[in-house]
Each structure stands twice: as C-alpha cells, then as structure tokens.
N, CA, C and O atoms as a Tinker XYZ file with bonds, in Angstrom:
   428  protein
     1  N      0.844000   -1.174000    0.000000    73     2
     2  CA     0.000000    0.000000    0.000000    64     1     3
     3  C      0.887000    1.234000    0.000000    63     2     4     5
     4  O      1.837000    1.304000    0.779000    81     3
     5  N      0.604000    2.193000   -0.841000    73     3     6
     6  CA     1.427000    3.389000   -0.922000    64     5     7
     7  C      0.994000    4.399000    0.123000    63     6     8     9
     8  O     -0.056000    4.255000    0.750000    81     7
     9  N      1.812000    5.417000    0.302000    73     7    10
    10  CA     1.534000    6.446000    1.298000    64     9    11
    11  C      0.249000    7.190000    0.953000    63    10    12    13
    12  O     -0.533000    7.538000    1.838000    81    11
    13  N      0.029000    7.439000   -0.379000    73    11    14
    14  CA    -1.170000    8.178000   -0.778000    64    13    15
    15  C     -2.440000    7.394000   -0.466000    63    14    16    17
    16  O     -3.412000    7.958000    0.035000    81    15
    17  N     -2.433000    6.094000   -0.762000    73    15    18
    18  CA    -3.647000    5.309000   -0.518000    64    17    19
    19  C     -3.874000    5.143000    0.989000    63    18    20    21
    20  O     -5.019000    5.069000    1.433000    81    19
    21  N     -2.797000    5.086000    1.777000    73    19    22
    22  CA    -2.920000    5.000000    3.226000    64    21    23
    23  C     -3.551000    6.285000    3.778000    63    22    24    25
    24  O     -4.430000    6.229000    4.638000    81    23
    25  N     -3.098000    7.442000    3.280000    73    23    26
    26  CA    -3.673000    8.721000    3.697000    64    25    27
    27  C     -5.136000    8.815000    3.289000    63    26    28    29
    28  O     -5.967000    9.330000    4.037000    81    27
    29  N     -5.444000    8.313000    2.094000    73    27    30
    30  CA    -6.814000    8.335000    1.585000    64    29    31
    31  C     -7.723000    7.481000    2.472000    63    30    32    33
    32  O     -8.839000    7.888000    2.793000    81    31
    33  N     -7.252000    6.316000    2.860000    73    31    34
    34  CA    -8.038000    5.426000    3.721000    64    33    35
    35  C     -8.294000    6.098000    5.060000    63    34    36    37
    36  O     -9.408000    6.051000    5.582000    81    35
    37  N     -7.264000    6.721000    5.615000    73    35    38
    38  CA    -7.392000    7.410000    6.892000    64    37    39
    39  C     -8.404000    8.552000    6.766000    63    38    40    41
    40  O     -9.219000    8.775000    7.662000    81    39
    41  N     -8.340000    9.268000    5.643000    73    39    42
    42  CA    -9.269000   10.388000    5.432000    64    41    43
    43  C    -10.696000    9.887000    5.320000    63    42    44    45
    44  O    -11.609000   10.488000    5.886000    81    43
    45  N    -10.897000    8.809000    4.607000    73    43    46
    46  CA   -12.247000    8.262000    4.436000    64    45    47
    47  C    -12.788000    7.711000    5.755000    63    46    48    49
    48  O    -13.968000    7.872000    6.063000    81    47
    49  N    -11.919000    7.059000    6.531000    73    47    50
    50  CA   -12.352000    6.519000    7.812000    64    49    51
    51  C    -12.776000    7.643000    8.763000    63    50    52    53
    52  O    -13.732000    7.500000    9.526000    81    51
    53  N    -12.057000    8.751000    8.705000    73    51    54
    54  CA   -12.367000    9.882000    9.564000    64    53    55
    55  C    -13.721000   10.482000    9.268000    63    54    56    57
    56  O    -14.295000   11.151000   10.128000    81    55
    57  N    -14.256000   10.261000    8.061000    73    55    58
    58  CA   -15.540000   10.833000    7.688000    64    57    59
    59  C    -16.709000    9.923000    8.045000    63    58    60    61
    60  O    -17.859000   10.359000    8.007000    81    59
    61  N    -16.440000    8.681000    8.386000    73    59    62
    62  CA   -17.545000    7.771000    8.685000    64    61    63
    63  C    -18.205000    8.183000    9.992000    63    62    64    65
    64  O    -17.528000    8.716000   10.871000    81    63
    65  N    -19.503000    7.955000   10.147000    73    63    66
    66  CA   -20.217000    8.316000   11.376000    64    65    67
    67  C    -19.640000    7.618000   12.603000    63    66    68    69
    68  O    -19.603000    8.210000   13.682000    81    67
    69  N    -19.199000    6.398000   12.467000    73    67    70
    70  CA   -18.620000    5.666000   13.589000    64    69    71
    71  C    -17.345000    6.352000   14.049000    63    70    72    73
    72  O    -17.128000    6.545000   15.245000    81    71
    73  N    -16.504000    6.720000   13.089000    73    71    74
    74  CA   -15.236000    7.395000   13.445000    64    73    75
    75  C    -15.496000    8.755000   14.056000    63    74    76    77
    76  O    -14.810000    9.155000   14.998000    81    75
    77  N    -16.480000    9.473000   13.532000    73    75    78
    78  CA   -16.782000   10.797000   14.092000    64    77    79
    79  C    -17.257000   10.678000   15.539000    63    78    80    81
    80  O    -16.834000   11.448000   16.402000    81    79
    81  N    -18.131000    9.716000   15.797000    73    79    82
    82  CA   -18.606000    9.518000   17.168000    64    81    83
    83  C    -17.446000    9.127000   18.081000    63    82    84    85
    84  O    -17.339000    9.618000   19.205000    81    83
    85  N    -16.593000    8.255000   17.598000    73    83    86
    86  CA   -15.436000    7.830000   18.404000    64    85    87
    87  C    -14.514000    9.024000   18.666000    63    86    88    89
    88  O    -14.022000    9.200000   19.781000    81    87
    89  N    -14.283000    9.840000   17.640000    73    87    90
    90  CA   -13.440000   11.039000   17.812000    64    89    91
    91  C    -14.058000   12.002000   18.828000    63    90    92    93
    92  O    -13.351000   12.554000   19.672000    81    91
    93  N    -15.378000   12.204000   18.748000    73    91    94
    94  CA   -16.054000   13.072000   19.708000    64    93    95
    95  C    -15.924000   12.502000   21.118000    63    94    96    97
    96  O    -15.669000   13.235000   22.073000    81    95
    97  N    -16.102000   11.187000   21.236000    73    95    98
    98  CA   -15.966000   10.535000   22.541000    64    97    99
    99  C    -14.551000   10.723000   23.091000    63    98   100   101
   100  O    -14.375000   11.025000   24.272000    81    99
   101  N    -13.554000   10.545000   22.239000    73    99   102
   102  CA   -12.158000   10.719000   22.669000    64   101   103
   103  C    -11.882000   12.163000   23.068000    63   102   104   105
   104  O    -11.195000   12.410000   24.060000    81   103
   105  N    -12.413000   13.128000   22.300000    73   103   106
   106  CA   -12.230000   14.539000   22.668000    64   105   107
   107  C    -12.859000   14.829000   24.034000    63   106   108   109
   108  O    -12.276000   15.527000   24.864000    81   107
   109  N    -14.057000   14.282000   24.250000    73   107   110
   110  CA   -14.734000   14.462000   25.520000    64   109   111
   111  C    -13.896000   13.870000   26.659000    63   110   112   113
   112  O    -13.719000   14.516000   27.691000    81   111
   113  N    -13.383000   12.654000   26.483000    73   111   114
   114  CA   -12.565000   12.004000   27.510000    64   113   115
   115  C    -11.289000   12.789000   27.781000    63   114   116   117
   116  O    -10.869000   12.937000   28.928000    81   115
   117  N    -10.682000   13.285000   26.720000    73   115   118
   118  CA    -9.459000   14.075000   26.878000    64   117   119
   119  C     -9.757000   15.358000   27.655000    63   118   120   121
   120  O     -8.997000   15.727000   28.550000    81   119
   121  N    -10.861000   16.044000   27.321000    73   119   122
   122  CA   -11.231000   17.274000   28.023000    64   121   123
   123  C    -11.505000   16.980000   29.497000    63   122   124   125
   124  O    -11.085000   17.742000   30.367000    81   123
   125  N    -12.206000   15.880000   29.784000    73   123   126
   126  CA   -12.508000   15.508000   31.168000    64   125   127
   127  C    -11.211000   15.198000   31.926000    63   126   128   129
   128  O    -11.029000   15.633000   33.063000    81   127
   129  N    -10.317000   14.447000   31.286000    73   127   130
   130  CA    -9.030000   14.127000   31.914000    64   129   131
   131  C     -8.211000   15.392000   32.170000    63   130   132   133
   132  O     -7.566000   15.518000   33.211000    81   131
   133  N     -8.237000   16.322000   31.225000    73   131   134
   134  CA    -7.505000   17.582000   31.401000    64   133   135
   135  C     -8.051000   18.372000   32.590000    63   134   136   137
   136  O     -7.279000   18.938000   33.364000    81   135
   137  N     -9.373000   18.414000   32.738000    73   135   138
   138  CA    -9.978000   19.109000   33.875000    64   137   139
   139  C     -9.581000   18.448000   35.185000    63   138   140   141
   140  O     -9.272000   19.126000   36.165000    81   139
   141  N     -9.592000   17.115000   35.196000    73   139   142
   142  CA    -9.207000   16.392000   36.413000    64   141   143
   143  C     -7.744000   16.660000   36.753000    63   142   144   145
   144  O     -7.403000   16.855000   37.920000    81   143
   145  N     -6.882000   16.669000   35.743000    73   143   146
   146  CA    -5.453000   16.935000   35.987000    64   145   147
   147  C     -5.246000   18.367000   36.454000    63   146   148   149
   148  O     -4.397000   18.621000   37.308000    81   147
   149  N     -6.022000   19.319000   35.898000    73   147   150
   150  CA    -5.909000   20.709000   36.354000    64   149   151
   151  C     -6.313000   20.835000   37.818000    63   150   152   153
   152  O     -5.662000   21.544000   38.586000    81   151
   153  N     -7.388000   20.148000   38.205000    73   151   154
   154  CA    -7.832000   20.182000   39.601000    64   153   155
   155  C     -6.771000   19.569000   40.514000    63   154   156   157
   156  O     -6.486000   20.099000   41.588000    81   155
   157  N     -6.188000   18.451000   40.079000    73   155   158
   158  CA    -5.142000   17.797000   40.870000    64   157   159
   159  C     -3.915000   18.696000   40.982000    63   158   160   161
   160  O     -3.288000   18.790000   42.037000    81   159
   161  N     -3.588000   19.352000   39.872000    73   159   162
   162  CA    -2.449000   20.275000   39.865000    64   161   163
   163  C     -2.682000   21.411000   40.861000    63   162   164   165
   164  O     -1.769000   21.778000   41.601000    81   163
   165  N     -3.894000   21.972000   40.890000    73   163   166
   166  CA    -4.227000   23.035000   41.831000    64   165   167
   167  C     -4.095000   22.548000   43.272000    63   166   168   169
   168  O     -3.571000   23.263000   44.127000    81   167
   169  N     -4.568000   21.338000   43.540000    73   167   170
   170  CA    -4.453000   20.769000   44.890000    64   169   171
   171  C     -2.989000   20.648000   45.305000    63   170   172   173
   172  O     -2.607000   21.002000   46.420000    81   171
   173  N     -2.181000   20.135000   44.371000    73   171   174
   174  CA    -0.752000   19.963000   44.680000    64   173   175
   175  C     -0.069000   21.304000   44.899000    63   174   176   177
   176  O      0.752000   21.441000   45.806000    81   175
   177  N     -0.396000   22.283000   44.086000    73   175   178
   178  CA     0.196000   23.615000   44.256000    64   177   179
   179  C     -0.199000   24.220000   45.600000    63   178   180   181
   180  O      0.623000   24.840000   46.275000    81   179
   181  N     -1.456000   24.037000   45.981000    73   179   182
   182  CA    -1.911000   24.555000   47.272000    64   181   183
   183  C     -1.194000   23.851000   48.420000    63   182   184   185
   184  O     -0.821000   24.482000   49.409000    81   183
   185  N     -1.005000   22.548000   48.283000    73   183   186
   186  CA    -0.305000   21.773000   49.312000    64   185   187
   187  C      1.140000   22.258000   49.453000    63   186   188   189
   188  O      1.637000   22.445000   50.564000    81   187
   189  N      1.800000   22.456000   48.321000    73   187   190
   190  CA     3.182000   22.943000   48.336000    64   189   191
   191  C      3.229000   24.337000   48.950000    63   190   192   193
   192  O      4.124000   24.626000   49.744000    81   191
   193  N      2.288000   25.204000   48.601000    73   191   194
   194  CA     2.253000   26.564000   49.128000    64   193   195
   195  C      2.082000   26.532000   50.642000    63   194   196   197
   196  O      2.762000   27.264000   51.362000    81   195
   197  N      1.159000   25.674000   51.134000    73   195   198
   198  CA     0.950000   25.584000   52.581000    64   197   199
   199  C      2.206000   25.100000   53.288000    63   198   200   201
   200  O      2.580000   25.638000   54.330000    81   199
   201  N      2.862000   24.084000   52.726000    73   199   202
   202  CA     4.092000   23.569000   53.344000    64   201   203
   203  C      5.157000   24.642000   53.406000    63   202   204   205
   204  O      5.795000   24.830000   54.442000    81   203
   205  N      5.354000   25.349000   52.305000    73   203   206
   206  CA     6.368000   26.411000   52.270000    64   205   207
   207  C      6.032000   27.523000   53.252000    63   206   208   209
   208  O      6.906000   28.031000   53.954000    81   207
   209  N      4.762000   27.894000   53.292000    73   207   210
   210  CA     4.331000   28.950000   54.204000    64   209   211
   211  C      4.592000   28.543000   55.649000    63   210   212   213
   212  O      5.112000   29.335000   56.435000    81   211
   213  N      4.236000   27.322000   55.997000    73   211   214
   214  CA     4.464000   26.843000   57.358000    64   213   215
   215  C      5.956000   26.794000   57.685000    63   214   216   217
   216  O      6.367000   27.167000   58.784000    81   215
   217  N      6.757000   26.336000   56.737000    73   215   218
   218  CA     8.206000   26.280000   56.953000    64   217   219
   219  C      8.754000   27.685000   57.181000    63   218   220   221
   220  O      9.571000   27.901000   58.076000    81   219
   221  N      8.302000   28.638000   56.368000    73   219   222
   222  CA     8.765000   30.014000   56.528000    64   221   223
   223  C      8.306000   30.606000   57.854000    63   222   224   225
   224  O      9.055000   31.342000   58.497000    81   223
   225  N      7.079000   30.291000   58.270000    73   223   226
   226  CA     6.607000   30.771000   59.572000    64   225   227
   227  C      7.477000   30.232000   60.699000    63   226   228   229
   228  O      7.829000   30.963000   61.625000    81   227
   229  N      7.825000   28.943000   60.615000    73   227   230
   230  CA     8.683000   28.359000   61.651000    64   229   231
   231  C     10.055000   29.018000   61.648000    63   230   232   233
   232  O     10.605000   29.309000   62.710000    81   231
   233  N     10.614000   29.259000   60.459000    73   231   234
   234  CA    11.922000   29.912000   60.369000    64   233   235
   235  C     11.865000   31.320000   60.954000    63   234   236   237
   236  O     12.773000   31.733000   61.675000    81   235
   237  N     10.806000   32.052000   60.644000    73   235   238
   238  CA    10.657000   33.413000   61.154000    64   237   239
   239  C     10.540000   33.392000   62.678000    63   238   240   241
   240  O     11.156000   34.205000   63.365000    81   239
   241  N      9.744000   32.455000   63.200000    73   239   242
   242  CA     9.581000   32.352000   64.659000    64   241   243
   243  C     10.919000   32.027000   65.316000    63   242   244   245
   244  O     11.262000   32.600000   66.350000    81   243
   245  N     11.672000   31.108000   64.718000    73   243   246
   246  CA    12.986000   30.739000   65.267000    64   245   247
   247  C     13.928000   31.944000   65.234000    63   246   248   249
   248  O     14.641000   32.207000   66.202000    81   247
   249  N     13.929000   32.674000   64.115000    73   247   250
   250  CA    14.776000   33.864000   64.003000    64   249   251
   251  C     14.368000   34.922000   65.026000    63   250   252   253
   252  O     15.224000   35.566000   65.634000    81   251
   253  N     13.059000   35.101000   65.214000    73   251   254
   254  CA    12.587000   36.082000   66.193000    64   253   255
   255  C     13.019000   35.711000   67.601000    63   254   256   257
   256  O     13.425000   36.578000   68.375000    81   255
   257  N     12.935000   34.434000   67.939000    73   255   258
   258  CA    13.376000   33.989000   69.258000    64   257   259
   259  C     14.863000   34.248000   69.451000    63   258   260   261
   260  O     15.293000   34.698000   70.513000    81   259
   261  N     15.645000   33.956000   68.410000    73   259   262
   262  CA    17.090000   34.187000   68.499000    64   261   263
   263  C     17.388000   35.680000   68.665000    63   262   264   265
   264  O     18.254000   36.064000   69.452000    81   263
   265  N     16.667000   36.512000   67.919000    73   263   266
   266  CA    16.891000   37.963000   68.037000    64   265   267
   267  C     16.454000   38.478000   69.398000    63   266   268   269
   268  O     17.103000   39.355000   69.967000    81   267
   269  N     15.359000   37.942000   69.926000    73   267   270
   270  CA    14.918000   38.352000   71.268000    64   269   271
   271  C     15.956000   37.988000   72.321000    63   270   272   273
   272  O     16.254000   38.780000   73.215000    81   271
   273  N     16.504000   36.775000   72.205000    73   271   274
   274  CA    17.537000   36.350000   73.159000    64   273   275
   275  C     18.767000   37.252000   73.048000    63   274   276   277
   276  O     19.347000   37.650000   74.058000    81   275
   277  N     19.158000   37.568000   71.818000    73   275   278
   278  CA    20.312000   38.445000   71.608000    64   277   279
   279  C     20.028000   39.843000   72.158000    63   278   280   281
   280  O     20.907000   40.472000   72.748000    81   279
   281  N     18.800000   40.326000   71.963000    73   279   282
   282  CA    18.424000   41.643000   72.476000    64   281   283
   283  C     18.505000   41.672000   74.001000    63   282   284   285
   284  O     19.036000   42.620000   74.578000    81   283
   285  N     17.981000   40.638000   74.651000    73   283   286
   286  CA    18.043000   40.581000   76.118000    64   285   287
   287  C     19.483000   40.551000   76.598000    63   286   288   289
   288  O     19.833000   41.201000   77.584000    81   287
   289  N     20.317000   39.792000   75.896000    73   287   290
   290  CA    21.733000   39.713000   76.260000    64   289   291
   291  C     22.403000   41.080000   76.128000    63   290   292   293
   292  O     23.160000   41.494000   77.006000    81   291
   293  N     22.123000   41.773000   75.035000    73   291   294
   294  CA    22.710000   43.103000   74.831000    64   293   295
   295  C     22.181000   44.110000   75.844000    63   294   296   297
   296  O     22.929000   44.957000   76.332000    81   295
   297  N     20.885000   44.018000   76.160000    73   295   298
   298  CA    20.325000   44.917000   77.176000    64   297   299
   299  C     20.980000   44.674000   78.527000    63   298   300   301
   300  O     21.258000   45.626000   79.257000    81   299
   301  N     21.231000   43.412000   78.874000    73   299   302
   302  CA    21.889000   43.083000   80.138000    64   301   303
   303  C     23.313000   43.640000   80.159000    63   302   304   305
   304  O     23.751000   44.201000   81.163000    81   303
   305  N     24.030000   43.481000   79.048000    73   303   306
   306  CA    25.389000   44.036000   78.974000    64   305   307
   307  C     25.365000   45.547000   79.130000    63   306   308   309
   308  O     26.216000   46.127000   79.805000    81   307
   309  N     24.372000   46.187000   78.492000    73   307   310
   310  CA    24.256000   47.645000   78.597000    64   309   311
   311  C     23.977000   48.063000   80.043000    63   310   312   313
   312  O     24.564000   49.030000   80.528000    81   311
   313  N     23.083000   47.342000   80.737000    73   311   314
   314  CA    22.797000   47.644000   82.149000    64   313   315
   315  C     24.057000   47.499000   82.992000    63   314   316   317
   316  O     24.347000   48.333000   83.850000    81   315
   317  N     24.801000   46.425000   82.733000    73   315   318
   318  CA    26.054000   46.210000   83.493000    64   317   319
   319  C     27.040000   47.347000   83.233000    63   318   320   321
   320  O     27.685000   47.848000   84.153000    81   319
   321  N     27.144000   47.738000   81.982000    73   319   322
   322  CA    28.071000   48.810000   81.622000    64   321   323
   323  C     27.655000   50.126000   82.287000    63   322   324   325
   324  O     28.498000   50.864000   82.798000    81   323
   325  N     26.347000   50.413000   82.276000    73   323   326
   326  CA    25.859000   51.632000   82.920000    64   325   327
   327  C     26.086000   51.574000   84.425000    63   326   328   329
   328  O     26.442000   52.578000   85.042000    81   327
   329  N     25.880000   50.402000   85.015000    73   327   330
   330  CA    26.096000   50.255000   86.453000    64   329   331
   331  C     27.561000   50.490000   86.791000    63   330   332   333
   332  O     27.867000   51.180000   87.763000    81   331
   333  N     28.468000   49.926000   86.003000    73   331   334
   334  CA    29.902000   50.143000   86.235000    64   333   335
   335  C     30.248000   51.612000   86.081000    63   334   336   337
   336  O     31.027000   52.160000   86.861000    81   335
   337  N     29.665000   52.248000   85.073000    73   335   338
   338  CA    29.961000   53.654000   84.827000    64   337   339
   339  C     29.460000   54.518000   85.988000    63   338   340   341
   340  O     30.164000   55.421000   86.442000    81   339
   341  N     28.252000   54.241000   86.465000    73   339   342
   342  CA    27.740000   55.059000   87.573000    64   341   343
   343  C     28.511000   54.766000   88.857000    63   342   344   345
   344  O     28.731000   55.664000   89.671000    81   343
   345  N     28.920000   53.515000   89.039000    73   343   346
   346  CA    29.751000   53.173000   90.203000    64   345   347
   347  C     31.074000   53.927000   90.127000    63   346   348   349
   348  O     31.547000   54.472000   91.125000    81   347
   349  N     31.656000   53.953000   88.956000    73   347   350
   350  CA    32.916000   54.665000   88.753000    64   349   351
   351  C     32.733000   56.157000   89.047000    63   350   352   353
   352  O     33.581000   56.777000   89.688000    81   351
   353  N     31.628000   56.723000   88.578000    73   351   354
   354  CA    31.365000   58.144000   88.828000    64   353   355
   355  C     31.179000   58.412000   90.324000    63   354   356   357
   356  O     31.660000   59.415000   90.851000    81   355
   357  N     30.475000   57.498000   90.998000    73   355   358
   358  CA    30.294000   57.672000   92.450000    64   357   359
   359  C     31.647000   57.646000   93.159000    63   358   360   361
   360  O     31.926000   58.456000   94.043000    81   359
   361  N     32.478000   56.687000   92.741000    73   359   362
   362  CA    33.807000   56.604000   93.361000    64   361   363
   363  C     34.594000   57.869000   93.101000    63   362   364   365
   364  O     35.248000   58.398000   93.999000    81   363
   365  N     34.529000   58.359000   91.857000    73   363   366
   366  CA    35.255000   59.591000   91.534000    64   365   367
   367  C     34.677000   60.762000   92.311000    63   366   368   369
   368  O     35.416000   61.623000   92.789000    81   367
   369  N     33.375000   60.794000   92.434000    73   367   370
   370  CA    32.726000   61.876000   93.183000    64   369   371
   371  C     33.159000   61.867000   94.629000    63   370   372   373
   372  O     33.414000   62.922000   95.209000    81   371
   373  N     33.244000   60.704000   95.210000    73   371   374
   374  CA    33.694000   60.600000   96.595000    64   373   375
   375  C     35.140000   61.037000   96.716000    63   374   376   377
   376  O     35.507000   61.750000   97.650000    81   375
   377  N     35.954000   60.609000   95.772000    73   375   378
   378  CA    37.360000   61.008000   95.803000    64   377   379
   379  C     37.480000   62.517000   95.643000    63   378   380   381
   380  O     38.277000   63.156000   96.329000    81   379
   381  N     36.687000   63.088000   94.733000    73   379   382
   382  CA    36.746000   64.531000   94.537000    64   381   383
   383  C     36.284000   65.252000   95.791000    63   382   384   385
   384  O     36.854000   66.266000   96.193000    81   383
   385  N     35.231000   64.703000   96.405000    73   383   386
   386  CA    34.739000   65.317000   97.642000    64   385   387
   387  C     35.804000   65.225000   98.740000    63   386   388   389
   388  O     36.025000   66.187000   99.476000    81   387
   389  N     36.455000   64.079000   98.848000    73   387   390
   390  CA    37.521000   63.921000   99.839000    64   389   391
   391  C     38.636000   64.914000   99.559000    63   390   392   393
   392  O     39.159000   65.533000  100.485000    81   391
   393  N     39.003000   65.071000   98.305000    73   391   394
   394  CA    40.076000   65.966000   97.913000    64   393   395
   395  C     39.704000   67.416000   98.252000    63   394   396   397
   396  O     40.510000   68.162000   98.807000    81   395
   397  N     38.470000   67.798000   97.908000    73   395   398
   398  CA    38.057000   69.180000   98.197000    64   397   399
   399  C     37.912000   69.410000   99.712000    63   398   400   401
   400  O     38.156000   70.516000  100.195000    81   399
   401  N     37.518000   68.371000  100.458000    73   399   402
   402  CA    37.427000   68.501000  101.911000    64   401   403
   403  C     38.817000   68.719000  102.503000    63   402   404   405
   404  O     38.983000   69.527000  103.417000    81   403
   405  N     39.793000   68.018000  101.998000    73   403   406
   406  CA    41.167000   68.150000  102.499000    64   405   407
   407  C     41.671000   69.554000  102.202000    63   406   408   409
   408  O     42.352000   70.153000  103.034000    81   407
   409  N     41.346000   70.087000  101.024000    73   407   410
   410  CA    41.778000   71.440000  100.658000    64   409   411
   411  C     41.152000   72.448000  101.612000    63   410   412   413
   412  O     41.813000   73.367000  102.098000    81   411
   413  N     39.868000   72.255000  101.867000    73   411   414
   414  CA    39.202000   73.226000  102.744000    64   413   415
   415  C     39.722000   73.113000  104.176000    63   414   416   417
   416  O     39.764000   74.107000  104.902000    81   415
   417  N     40.114000   71.922000  104.578000    73   415   418
   418  CA    40.656000   71.739000  105.916000    64   417   419
   419  C     42.017000   72.411000  106.048000    63   418   420   421
   420  O     42.347000   72.941000  107.109000    81   419
   421  N     42.809000   72.393000  104.976000    73   419   422
   422  CA    44.130000   73.009000  105.001000    64   421   423
   423  C     44.006000   74.510000  105.144000    63   422   424   425
   424  O     44.894000   75.142000  105.716000    81   423
   425  N     42.999000   75.067000  104.673000    73   423   426
   426  CA    42.845000   76.531000  104.700000    64   425   427
   427  C     42.553000   76.977000  106.039000    63   426   428
   428  O     42.389000   78.175000  106.268000    81   427
C-alpha cells in the first residue's frame, strides 16, 4: 500500500459516522481528563504553598526567638556597663569630695 492510498483510507475513515462519534468521545474524555489533571495540579500547588508557608513561619519564629535572646543579652550588657559607669562616677565623686574637703581643711 502506498503512502497516498494509506492517507486516503485514513481520510475516508475519519468521515464515517462511527469514526466521528469515536473522535467526539475521545475529545470528551481528553477534556474531562484535562480538567481532572488541572484540579489535581491546583491541589498539589496549594499543598506545596501551605508547606512552604508553614516552613517560613517556623523559620521566622525561630529567628525572632534568636533575636529576642540576643536583644536581652545586649540589654543586660548595657545595664552592666551603665552600672559600672555610675559606680565609677560615684567613686570619683567621693574622691573629689575627699580631695576638696582636704583642701578646705588646710585653709
């Protein structure tokens, strides 16, 4: 059978009522399958989005906890530094007062 007669047979078969009904049935099945796959794809995308969102929320919460701990540590260091500074000033103030008292006593 030559290529031309094979194409001709295919063309004639496509015009028969049986072939047309079968083609319509196949188109319908393909459209239904495509809709089902689109719905499944949407479900999977939503599932992936939820997982990613939850993972990011956990990461953000962990980062926030770490930053809070670091902030408390820095605030404590700052309080200690201020306490040392005020203690130093008190000591200097006392020394200055002692020094000025000695000067006034000498007079």
